[in-house]
C-alpha positions as CSV (number, residue, x, y, z in Angstrom):
1,M,-220.8,63.5,40.8
2,P,-217.8,65.3,42.4
3,A,-217.6,65.7,46.0
4,H,-219.1,68.9,47.4
5,P,-216.4,71.6,47.7
6,L,-216.2,74.5,50.1
7,P,-217.9,77.6,48.8
8,D,-215.8,79.7,46.7
9,R,-215.0,82.6,49.0
10,R,-213.6,84.8,46.3
11,F,-216.8,84.3,44.2
12,F,-218.8,85.1,47.3
13,L,-216.9,88.3,48.0
14,R,-217.2,89.3,44.3
15,S,-221.0,88.9,44.7
16,L,-220.9,91.3,47.6
17,G,-218.9,93.9,45.6
18,A,-221.1,93.5,42.6
19,L,-224.2,93.9,44.6
20,S,-222.9,97.2,46.2
21,A,-222.0,98.4,42.6
22,L,-225.5,97.4,41.3
23,A,-227.1,99.6,43.9
24,L,-225.3,102.6,42.5
25,H,-225.2,101.7,38.8
26,G,-228.5,99.6,38.1
27,R,-229.4,101.8,35.1
28,A,-226.1,101.1,33.3
29,W,-226.5,97.4,33.8
30,A,-230.2,97.7,32.5
31,Q,-229.0,98.9,29.0
32,S,-226.9,95.8,28.4
33,S,-229.4,93.1,29.7
34,D,-231.2,92.5,26.4
35,D,-231.0,88.7,25.9
36,Y,-232.7,87.6,29.0
37,K,-233.7,83.8,29.5
38,A,-235.1,82.0,32.5
39,L,-235.9,78.3,33.3
40,V,-238.6,77.6,35.8
41,C,-238.8,74.2,37.4
42,V,-242.3,73.2,38.7
43,F,-241.8,70.3,41.0
44,L,-244.8,68.0,41.8
45,H,-243.9,66.6,45.1
46,G,-245.1,63.1,45.9
47,G,-245.0,61.5,42.5
48,N,-247.5,62.5,39.9
49,D,-249.8,59.9,38.2
50,A,-248.8,60.3,34.6
51,Y,-251.5,57.8,33.5
52,N,-254.2,60.1,34.7
53,T,-252.3,63.3,33.5
54,V,-251.7,62.4,29.9
55,L,-254.2,59.9,28.7
56,A,-253.6,57.7,25.6
57,T,-257.0,57.6,24.0
58,D,-256.5,55.5,20.9
59,A,-258.7,52.5,21.0
60,P,-256.1,49.8,22.1
61,S,-254.6,52.0,24.8
62,W,-258.0,53.3,26.2
63,K,-259.2,49.7,26.4
64,S,-256.2,48.8,28.5
65,Y,-256.6,51.8,30.6
66,V,-260.3,51.1,31.4
67,Q,-259.8,47.4,32.0
68,T,-256.9,48.1,34.5
69,R,-258.3,51.0,36.3
70,R,-261.8,49.7,36.8
71,Q,-260.5,46.5,38.6
72,D,-262.5,47.2,41.7
73,P,-265.7,49.2,42.8
74,D,-263.5,52.2,43.8
75,S,-262.5,52.9,40.2
76,I,-259.7,55.2,39.5
77,A,-260.5,55.4,35.7
78,L,-261.2,59.1,34.8
79,D,-264.1,58.3,32.4
80,P,-265.1,54.7,32.4
81,T,-267.8,55.3,29.7
82,G,-265.6,56.7,27.0
83,V,-263.4,59.6,25.9
84,H,-266.2,61.9,24.6
85,D,-265.8,64.3,27.5
86,L,-262.0,64.7,27.4
87,D,-260.1,67.4,25.6
88,V,-258.5,65.4,22.8
89,L,-255.2,66.8,21.8
90,D,-254.4,67.9,18.2
91,A,-251.2,65.7,18.0
92,S,-250.3,63.8,14.8
93,G,-249.5,60.2,14.7
94,E,-251.1,56.8,15.2
95,R,-251.5,57.4,19.0
96,Q,-254.2,59.7,20.3
97,F,-254.0,61.6,23.5
98,A,-256.1,63.8,25.9
99,L,-255.3,65.6,29.1
100,N,-256.8,65.3,32.5
101,P,-260.2,67.2,32.7
102,G,-258.6,69.5,35.2
103,L,-256.1,70.7,32.6
104,S,-258.5,72.4,30.2
105,G,-256.3,75.5,30.1
106,L,-253.2,73.5,29.2
107,S,-255.1,71.7,26.5
108,R,-255.8,75.0,24.7
109,L,-252.1,76.0,25.2
110,F,-251.2,72.7,23.5
111,N,-253.9,72.8,20.8
112,D,-254.4,76.4,19.9
113,S,-251.4,78.6,21.3
114,R,-248.9,75.8,20.6
115,R,-246.8,76.9,23.6
116,L,-247.1,73.5,25.4
117,A,-245.3,70.2,24.5
118,I,-245.5,66.9,26.3
119,V,-242.3,64.9,27.0
120,S,-243.1,61.3,27.5
121,N,-241.8,58.6,29.8
122,V,-239.0,60.4,31.4
123,G,-237.1,59.1,34.5
124,P,-233.7,58.4,36.0
125,M,-231.7,55.8,34.1
126,R,-228.3,54.2,34.3
127,S,-228.7,52.1,31.2
128,N,-231.2,51.3,28.4
129,L,-232.9,48.4,30.0
130,T,-235.4,46.0,28.6
131,K,-238.0,44.3,30.8
132,A,-235.8,41.1,30.8
133,Q,-232.7,43.0,31.8
134,Y,-234.6,44.8,34.6
135,A,-235.5,41.5,36.1
136,Q,-231.9,40.5,36.5
137,P,-230.4,40.7,40.0
138,D,-227.4,42.8,38.6
139,A,-229.5,45.2,36.5
140,P,-227.9,48.8,36.7
141,L,-230.8,50.6,38.4
142,P,-231.0,54.1,39.9
143,A,-230.1,54.0,43.6
144,K,-233.0,53.5,45.9
145,L,-235.6,53.4,43.2
146,F,-239.2,54.1,44.4
147,S,-238.0,56.1,47.5
148,H,-239.5,59.6,47.7
149,N,-236.6,61.5,49.1
150,D,-234.1,59.7,47.0
151,Q,-235.9,60.0,43.7
152,Q,-236.8,63.7,44.4
153,S,-233.0,64.2,44.8
154,T,-232.1,62.0,41.7
155,W,-234.5,64.1,39.6
156,L,-232.9,67.3,40.8
157,S,-229.3,66.3,41.2
158,F,-228.8,63.0,39.4
159,G,-228.1,61.3,42.7
160,P,-229.9,60.1,45.9
161,E,-230.6,62.0,48.9
162,G,-227.4,63.7,50.1
163,T,-226.0,64.6,46.7
164,P,-224.8,68.2,47.3
165,L,-225.1,69.7,43.8
166,G,-228.1,70.1,41.5
167,W,-228.0,70.2,37.8
168,G,-229.8,73.7,37.9
169,G,-227.0,75.0,40.1
170,L,-224.5,73.6,37.8
171,L,-226.0,75.3,34.8
172,A,-226.1,78.5,36.9
173,D,-222.4,78.1,37.6
174,R,-221.8,78.4,33.8
175,I,-223.7,81.5,33.3
176,A,-223.6,83.5,36.5
177,Q,-220.7,85.8,35.4
178,R,-223.2,87.1,32.7
179,N,-225.3,88.6,35.4
180,A,-224.6,91.9,37.2
181,N,-224.9,90.1,40.4
182,S,-224.8,86.3,40.7
183,L,-226.9,86.3,43.9
184,F,-230.1,86.7,41.8
185,T,-229.2,84.0,39.4
186,A,-230.8,81.0,41.1
187,V,-234.1,81.9,43.0
188,S,-236.4,79.7,44.9
189,A,-240.0,80.9,45.7
190,I,-240.7,78.3,48.3
191,S,-237.6,76.9,50.1
192,S,-234.1,75.8,49.7
193,T,-233.6,73.1,47.1
194,V,-230.7,71.1,45.9
195,W,-231.7,71.7,42.2
196,L,-230.4,75.4,42.5
197,T,-227.2,74.6,44.4
198,G,-223.9,74.9,42.3
199,R,-220.4,74.8,43.2
200,Q,-220.4,78.7,43.4
201,V,-224.0,79.7,43.0
202,R,-226.4,79.3,45.9
203,P,-230.1,79.6,45.9
204,Y,-231.6,82.9,46.9
205,Q,-235.0,82.6,48.6
206,L,-238.1,84.8,48.0
207,S,-241.4,84.8,49.4
208,E,-244.7,86.5,48.4
209,Q,-243.6,89.4,50.6
210,G,-240.3,89.6,48.9
211,S,-236.8,88.8,50.3
212,L,-236.5,87.0,53.6
213,R,-235.3,89.8,55.8
214,I,-232.3,89.7,58.1
215,G,-231.7,92.5,60.6
216,T,-234.2,95.2,61.3
217,M,-237.8,95.3,60.1
218,L,-239.2,98.2,58.2
219,D,-242.1,100.4,59.4
220,P,-245.0,101.2,57.1
221,K,-243.1,104.1,55.7
222,G,-240.1,101.7,54.7
223,T,-237.8,103.0,57.5
224,P,-235.9,100.4,59.6
225,R,-236.8,100.7,63.3
226,V,-236.4,98.7,66.5
227,Y,-238.8,99.6,69.3
228,G,-239.6,102.7,67.4
229,S,-236.0,103.8,67.1
230,D,-234.1,104.1,63.9
231,Q,-230.8,104.6,65.8
232,V,-231.2,101.2,67.5
233,A,-231.9,99.7,64.1
234,R,-228.7,101.0,62.7
235,V,-226.8,99.7,65.7
236,L,-228.4,96.2,65.2
237,D,-227.6,96.2,61.4
238,E,-223.9,97.1,62.3
239,L,-223.6,94.4,64.8
240,L,-224.8,91.8,62.2
241,S,-222.6,92.9,59.5
242,T,-219.2,93.7,61.3
243,S,-217.1,91.6,63.7
244,T,-214.2,92.3,65.9
245,L,-212.9,88.8,65.2
246,S,-210.4,88.1,62.5
247,H,-211.5,84.5,62.0
248,V,-212.5,83.8,58.4
249,M,-215.8,82.3,59.4
250,A,-216.7,85.2,61.4
251,Q,-215.8,87.6,58.7
252,D,-217.7,85.6,56.1
253,W,-220.7,85.3,58.3
254,C,-220.9,89.1,58.6
255,A,-220.2,89.4,54.9
256,M,-223.2,87.1,54.3
257,N,-225.4,89.1,56.5
258,Q,-224.4,92.4,54.7
259,L,-225.0,90.6,51.4
260,A,-228.6,89.7,52.4
261,M,-229.3,93.2,53.8
262,D,-228.0,94.9,50.6
263,A,-230.1,92.6,48.5
264,Q,-233.2,93.3,50.7
265,G,-232.6,97.0,50.1
266,I,-232.4,96.6,46.3
267,L,-235.4,94.5,46.1
268,A,-237.4,96.6,48.4
269,D,-237.1,99.5,45.9
270,K,-237.6,97.5,42.7
271,L,-239.7,94.5,43.2
272,P,-243.3,95.3,42.3
273,G,-246.1,94.7,44.6
274,S,-248.2,91.7,44.5
275,T,-251.5,93.6,44.2
276,K,-250.5,95.6,41.0
277,A,-251.4,94.5,37.6
278,P,-250.7,92.1,35.9
279,F,-249.6,90.3,39.1
280,S,-252.9,90.6,40.8
281,S,-254.4,88.1,38.5
282,F,-252.8,85.2,40.4
283,N,-255.0,83.3,42.7
284,P,-254.0,83.9,46.4
285,S,-255.7,80.6,47.5
286,N,-253.5,78.6,45.1
287,P,-250.0,78.1,46.6
288,L,-248.4,77.3,43.2
289,S,-250.1,80.4,41.7
290,M,-248.6,82.6,44.4
291,Q,-245.1,81.2,43.9
292,L,-245.3,81.7,40.2
293,Q,-246.5,85.3,40.9
294,T,-243.2,85.8,42.8
295,V,-241.3,84.5,39.8
296,A,-243.1,86.8,37.5
297,R,-242.5,89.8,39.7
298,M,-238.8,88.9,39.9
299,A,-238.4,88.3,36.2
300,S,-240.1,91.6,35.4
301,I,-237.1,93.5,37.0
302,Q,-234.4,91.5,35.2
303,K,-233.2,94.6,33.3
304,E,-233.0,96.8,36.4
305,L,-231.0,94.1,38.1
306,G,-228.8,93.4,35.2
307,I,-229.8,89.8,34.9
308,K,-229.5,87.9,31.6
309,R,-230.0,84.3,32.9
310,Q,-232.0,83.1,35.8
311,L,-233.4,79.8,37.2
312,F,-236.4,79.6,39.4
313,F,-237.8,76.7,41.5
314,V,-241.5,76.3,42.6
315,S,-243.4,73.3,43.7
316,L,-246.8,71.9,44.5
317,Y,-247.3,69.3,47.2
318,G,-249.8,66.4,47.5
319,F,-249.1,64.1,44.7
320,D,-248.6,60.9,46.8
321,T,-252.1,59.7,45.9
322,H,-252.2,56.3,47.7
323,D,-255.9,56.9,48.3
324,R,-258.9,59.0,47.1
325,Q,-256.9,59.2,43.9
326,N,-259.5,60.7,41.7
327,Q,-260.7,63.5,43.9
328,R,-257.3,64.5,45.2
329,H,-255.5,64.3,41.8
330,L,-258.2,66.3,40.0
331,R,-257.9,69.2,42.5
332,L,-254.1,69.1,42.0
333,M,-254.5,69.1,38.2
334,Q,-256.8,72.2,38.5
335,Q,-254.4,74.1,40.7
336,L,-251.6,73.2,38.3
337,D,-253.6,74.3,35.2
338,E,-254.8,77.6,36.8
339,A,-251.2,78.6,38.0
340,L,-249.4,77.7,34.6
341,C,-252.1,79.4,32.5
342,T,-252.1,82.5,34.6
343,F,-248.3,82.6,34.5
344,D,-248.4,82.2,30.8
345,S,-250.9,85.1,30.5
346,V,-248.7,87.3,32.7
347,L,-245.5,86.6,30.9
348,G,-247.3,87.6,27.7
349,E,-248.2,91.0,29.3
350,L,-244.6,91.3,30.5
351,N,-243.3,90.6,26.9
352,L,-241.3,87.8,28.4
353,I,-243.4,84.9,26.8
354,D,-240.5,83.9,24.5
355,R,-237.8,84.3,27.1
356,V,-239.1,82.0,29.9
357,T,-239.4,78.2,29.7
358,T,-241.3,76.4,32.4
359,F,-241.0,72.6,32.8
360,T,-242.5,70.0,35.3
361,A,-240.6,67.4,37.3
362,S,-241.7,64.9,39.9
363,D,-240.4,62.1,42.2
364,F,-241.6,59.4,39.8
365,G,-244.8,58.3,38.0
366,R,-247.3,55.9,39.5
367,T,-248.6,52.4,39.0
368,F,-251.1,51.5,36.3
369,T,-252.9,49.3,38.7
370,S,-254.8,50.5,41.7
371,N,-254.2,49.6,45.5
372,G,-257.9,50.2,46.2
373,D,-258.7,53.8,45.5
374,G,-255.3,55.1,44.8
375,T,-251.9,54.2,43.2
376,D,-248.5,53.3,44.3
377,H,-245.0,54.4,43.4
378,G,-243.9,54.1,40.0
379,W,-240.8,55.1,37.9
380,G,-241.3,56.9,34.4
381,G,-243.7,59.6,33.9
382,H,-244.8,62.3,31.4
383,H,-243.9,66.0,31.8
384,F,-244.9,69.5,30.4
385,V,-242.6,72.0,28.8
386,M,-244.3,75.4,28.4
387,G,-243.2,78.7,26.7
388,G,-243.1,80.9,23.7
389,A,-239.9,79.3,22.6
390,V,-241.3,75.8,22.7
391,R,-242.4,74.0,19.6
392,G,-245.8,73.0,21.2
393,G,-248.6,70.9,20.1
394,R,-246.5,67.7,20.1
395,V,-245.8,64.7,22.2
396,L,-242.1,63.9,22.2
397,G,-240.2,60.9,23.1
398,R,-241.3,57.3,22.7
399,F,-244.7,57.1,24.3
400,P,-245.1,53.7,26.1
401,A,-247.3,51.0,24.9
402,Y,-250.2,50.1,27.3
403,A,-251.4,46.6,27.5
404,M,-254.0,44.4,29.3
405,K,-252.7,43.1,32.7
406,S,-252.8,39.4,33.2
407,H,-255.9,37.7,34.7
408,H,-254.0,36.0,37.5
409,D,-251.6,38.7,38.6
410,N,-250.6,42.4,38.0
411,E,-248.1,41.7,35.1
412,F,-248.2,43.2,31.7
413,P,-246.7,40.5,29.4
414,D,-247.7,42.2,26.2
415,S,-246.1,45.7,26.9
416,P,-242.3,46.2,26.5
417,D,-242.7,49.4,28.7
418,Q,-244.8,48.3,31.6
419,L,-243.3,46.4,34.6
420,S,-245.1,44.8,37.3
421,N,-248.2,46.7,38.4
422,G,-247.8,48.8,35.2
423,V,-244.8,50.8,36.4
424,L,-243.3,52.5,33.4
425,L,-239.8,51.6,32.4
426,P,-238.5,55.0,31.3
427,S,-237.3,55.5,27.7
428,L,-235.9,59.0,28.2
429,S,-233.4,59.9,30.9
430,T,-233.6,62.9,33.2
431,Q,-230.1,63.9,31.9
432,A,-231.4,64.0,28.4
433,Y,-234.3,66.1,29.6
434,A,-232.0,68.5,31.4
435,R,-229.7,68.7,28.4
436,A,-232.5,69.9,26.1
437,L,-233.4,72.6,28.6
438,G,-229.7,73.5,29.2
439,S,-229.2,73.9,25.5
440,W,-232.1,76.2,25.1
441,F,-230.8,78.2,28.1
442,G,-227.6,79.0,26.2
443,I,-225.1,76.5,27.4
444,P,-223.0,75.2,24.4
445,D,-222.9,71.5,23.9
446,N,-219.2,71.1,24.9
447,E,-219.9,72.8,28.2
448,L,-223.1,70.7,28.8
449,V,-221.0,67.6,28.5
450,A,-218.9,68.8,31.3
451,T,-221.7,70.3,33.4
452,L,-224.3,67.3,33.0
453,P,-222.2,64.1,33.4
454,D,-223.3,61.2,31.2
455,W,-226.1,63.3,29.8
456,D,-226.3,61.2,26.7
457,H,-224.4,58.1,27.4
458,L,-227.7,56.3,26.7
459,G,-228.1,57.8,23.2
460,V,-231.6,59.0,23.8
461,A,-231.1,62.7,23.6
462,G,-232.3,62.8,20.0
463,Q,-235.8,62.1,21.0
464,L,-236.0,65.8,22.2
465,S,-234.5,67.3,19.0
466,G,-236.8,70.1,17.9
467,L,-238.4,70.7,21.4
468,F,-237.5,74.3,21.0
469,K,-237.9,76.7,17.9
470,A,-234.8,77.5,15.9
């Protein structure tokens, strides 16, 4: 990954000018914004347990699952008695699958609506390793494997913590000029994230209340005031946006403040309220649901903003399930299910169901074995891709073979895909996953090669051919 460059000042100033023009000419831009697409990254912070998310229910796999996860009294097997209470997926092939009981809505999206696909055993890879090669001291492994911060960064930027540019931001760099204003190209509904950081594009942060305001606050009538005075408010805003200094940093700081205040003014007039239909259907007690509500509200005004391509980042915390695995993980699955299904429904009402693709990512998967009543850090994991453009109802990639663990240790000698403790050796790289999403987003293959370095040096991208409809 190239060294992080200084922000492109000319690009930044162009954004400022374009935003001012947008305030005056929003209707003209709206007429030309007719090919909208958005990517939504749902990051599951802490390392989601793939084994208890997508269950392999064919007889050999289920036998291995039950034998491994019932190894102590605090069983972390979901259903030790059988598979009869699970929502079996309608996926063709020799293997059979079901989803966690908390994902009943996503099961219907997979089986009935066919707007959900599963991408199996994804993870950071530097080489196509066998188990024997993995055991060698010089094996080419991702940096700082099993570390939360580093693997979160590797998923989002292809490098460990400190890597400055995310692959979402690099995609945004390629398409930002298509938008009336690049400021609204990469939007985070929770916090700053490296995934949305490009060489030129920077994340724009929104909350449930709208843009994070700089300068004066608005009174109930929408008028900026300080201590009840609109005159003091105007002076404060002027101080924030103008400088008597000629130093470039002072000038850029003021320009940044002006950019933020102009953006606030535009969104205050256009962003629909959270209590209006269909946005009122999101659950306010579910943090992921409310983040996706913010995404839906922002996507609903893409024509008014002149936006043709957008990337969004949301996340759900709590997946580091070292203890109380079943109780904690089930609640998280229920939150994920509710949020994604409501988002899917609202996108349908907004006529954006075919234009928005949502996908999951996480630090890593988790171990097959239990540490007592939980699991430890793993590597590969299974993920969801959702949207009207998705050829759903399928499990893509090479789903790993599950085996019985040894009687005397936690090794899995009969599986080529399970390392010690049942950690999954990935068969599909994060780069290939990103490339499939970027291709649907509208980035030509020749630009993807330059944008996502080494995206197919492993020769595995073909596993995702046909993920999207033609």
